Residue, then its C-alpha position, 0 to 999 in steps of 0.5 A: x500500500x505504501x509504495x502504491x500510494x507514494x508512486x500515485x502521489x508522485x504521478x499526481x504531482x507530475x500532473x499538478x506540476x504540468x498544470x502549473x507550468x502549462x496554464x500560464x503559458x496557454x493563458x498568455x498564448x490564447x488570452x482569457x476568452x479563448x482560454x475559457x473556450x478551450x476549457x469548456x471544449x475540453x470539459x465537453x469532450x471529456x464527458x465522452x469518457x463515460x462511454x467506458x460504461x464503468x468497465x474500468x472499475x469492473x476489471x479492477x474489482x473482479x480481477x482483484x477478487x479472482x486474484x485473491x481466489x487464485x483463479x487465473x482463468x477467471x482473471x483472463x475471462x474478465x480482462x477479455x470481456x471488458x477489453x471487447x467493451x472498450x473497443x466499442x467505447x473507443x468507437x463511440x467516443x470518436x463518433x460522439x466527438x464529431x457531433x460535439x465539434x459540429x454542435x459546440x458553437x451553437x450552444x456556446x457563444x463562439x466568435x466567428x473567427x474562432x469557429x473553424x478550429x473547433x472541430x479539429x480541436x474537438x477531434x484531437x481531444x476526443x482521440x486523447x479521451x478515447x486513448x485515455x480509456x485504454x490507459x485506464x483499462x491497462x492501468x486497472x489491470x496493472x493495479x490489480x496485479x500489484x504493479x501500481x508503481x510501474x503504472x504510475x511511472x508511465x503516468x508521470x511520463x505522460x505528464x512530462x510529454x504533455x507539458x513539453x508538447x503543450x508548451x511547444x504548441x502554445x508558443x508556436x501559436x498553433x491554437x486550439x488544434x495544436x493543444x489538442x494534438x499535444x494531448x493526443x500524441x501524449x496519450x498515444x505514447x502512454x497507451x503504447x507503453x501500457x500495452x507493452x507492460x500488460x503483455x509483460x505482466x500477464x504473458x499467459x494472457x490470450x485474446x479470446x472470444x468474450x464469454x457472454x456470462x462474464x460480460x453480463x456479470x461485469x455489466x451488472x456491476x459496471x452499469x452502476x459504476x457508469x451511473x456513479x461516473x455520470x453523476x460525478x461528471x455532471x457535478x464537476x464538468x458541467x459547471x464550466x459549460x453553464x458559466x460559458x453558456x450564461x456568462x460567456x467563455x471569458x467568465x470561465x477562466x478565473x473559475x476554472x483556474x481556482x478549481x484547478x488548484x483546489x481540485x488538483x490538491x484534493x486529488x492528492x488526498x484521494x490517493x491513499x484510499x484509491x490504492x485500496x480499491x481492488x484490495x477491498x474487493x479481495x478482502x470482501x471475497x475472503x470475508x475479512x470485515x475487521x481488516x476492511x474496517x481497519x483500513x477504512x478508518x485509517x484512510x479516512x483519518x489520513x485523508x481528512x487530516x490532509x484535507x484540513x492541512x490543505x484547507x488551512x494553506x488555501x485559506x491563507x495563501x490560495x488567492x495570492x498564490x493564484x495571483x502570482x501564478x496567472x496574474x491578479x486579473x484571473x483570481x476568483x472572488x473571495x466567495x467563489x474561492x471560499x466555496x471551492x475550499x468548502x468542496x475540498x472539505x466535503x470531498x475528503x469526507x466522502x471519498x474514502x467511503x465512496x471507494x469502499x462502497x464501489x468495491x464492497x457492494x454499495x455501487x447501486x445505492x451510490x449510483x442513485x445518490x450520485x445522480x440525485x446530486x447531479x440533477x440537483x447540482x445542474x438545476x441549482x447551477x442554472x437557476x442560481x447563475x442567472x441571479x448570482x453569476x459564477x458564485x451561484x454555480x459553485x453554490x449549487x454544487x456545494x448545496x447539492x453535495x451537502x444534501x446527498x453524498x456528504x451524509x449518505x456515503x459515510x453513513x453507508x460505510x458505518x452501517x456496512x462496517x458496524x461502526x457507530x457515529x461516535x466511533x467513526x468521529x473519534x477515529x477521524x474528525x476527532x483526531x484533527x480538531x485540536x491540530x486544526x485549532x492550533x494551525x488556525x491560531x498560528x495563521x491568524x497571528x501572522x496574518x496582520x504582517x501581510x505575508x500570506x505564504x508565511x501565515x499558510x506555512x506556519x498554520x500547516x506546520x503547527x497543524x502537522x506537529x500537533x497532529x503527529x503528537x495528539x491525533x496520529x495513529x501508530x501507522x502515521x507515526x511508523x511512516x514518519x519514523x521510517x522516513x526520518x530513519x532513512x534520512x539519517x542514513x542518507x545524511 
C-alpha cells in the first residue's frame, strides 16, 4: 500500500506540476476568452469518457477478487470481456466527438473567427479521451496485479510529454488544434507503453472470444459504476459549460483556474484510499470485515487530516498564490474561492467511503445518490447563475453535495462496517480538531504582517506537529519514523 500510494502521489504531482507550468503559458498564448473556450471544449469532450460504461472499475474489482481466489482463468475471462467493451467505447467516443465539434458553437457563444478550429480541436481531444480509456483499462489491470508503481511511472511520463508538447504548441501559436494534438500524441505514447507492460505482466494472457456470462456479470456491476461516473461528471464538468453558456467563455477562466488548484490538491488526498480499491474487493471475497474496517478508518483519518492541512494553506495563501501564478486579473472572488475550499472539505469526507462502497457492494445505492446530486447540482447551477453569476454555480454544487453524498456515503460505510457515529468521529474528525485549532491560531497571528505564504506555512506546520503528537495513529507515526530513519542514513 505504501509504495502504491507514494508512486500515485508522485504521478499526481507530475500532473499538478504540468498544470502549473502549462496554464500560464496557454493563458498568455490564447488570452482569457479563448482560454475559457478551450476549457469548456475540453470539459465537453471529456464527458465522452463515460462511454467506458464503468468497465474500468469492473476489471479492477473482479480481477482483484479472482486474484485473491487464485483463479487465473477467471482473471483472463474478465480482462477479455471488458477489453471487447472498450473497443466499442473507443468507437463511440470518436463518433460522439464529431457531433460535439459540429454542435459546440451553437450552444456556446463562439466568435466567428474562432469557429473553424473547433472541430479539429474537438477531434484531437476526443482521440486523447478515447486513448485515455485504454490507459485506464491497462492501468486497472496493472493495479490489480500489484504493479501500481510501474503504472504510475508511465503516468508521470505522460505528464512530462504533455507539458513539453503543450508548451511547444502554445508558443508556436498553433491554437486550439495544436493543444489538442499535444494531448493526443501524449496519450498515444502512454497507451503504447501500457500495452507493452500488460503483455509483460500477464504473458499467459490470450485474446479470446468474450464469454457472454462474464460480460453480463461485469455489466451488472459496471452499469452502476457508469451511473456513479455520470453523476460525478455532471457535478464537476458541467459547471464550466453553464458559466460559458450564461456568462460567456471569458467568465470561465478565473473559475476554472481556482478549481484547478483546489481540485488538483484534493486529488492528492484521494490517493491513499484509491490504492485500496481492488484490495477491498479481495478482502470482501475472503470475508475479512475487521481488516476492511481497519483500513477504512485509517484512510479516512489520513485523508481528512490532509484535507484540513490543505484547507488551512488555501485559506491563507490560495488567492495570492493564484495571483502570482496567472496574474491578479484571473483570481476568483473571495466567495467563489471560499466555496471551492468548502468542496475540498466535503470531498475528503466522502471519498474514502465512496471507494469502499464501489468495491464492497454499495455501487447501486451510490449510483442513485450520485445522480440525485447531479440533477440537483445542474438545476441549482442554472437557476442560481442567472441571479448570482459564477458564485451561484459553485453554490449549487456545494448545496447539492451537502444534501446527498456528504451524509449518505459515510453513513453507508458505518452501517456496512458496524461502526457507530461516535466511533467513526473519534477515529477521524476527532483526531484533527485540536491540530486544526492550533494551525488556525498560528495563521491568524501572522496574518496582520501581510505575508500570506508565511501565515499558510506556519498554520500547516503547527497543524502537522500537533497532529503527529495528539491525533496520529501508530501507522502515521511508523511512516514518519521510517522516513526520518532513512534520512539519517542518507545524511
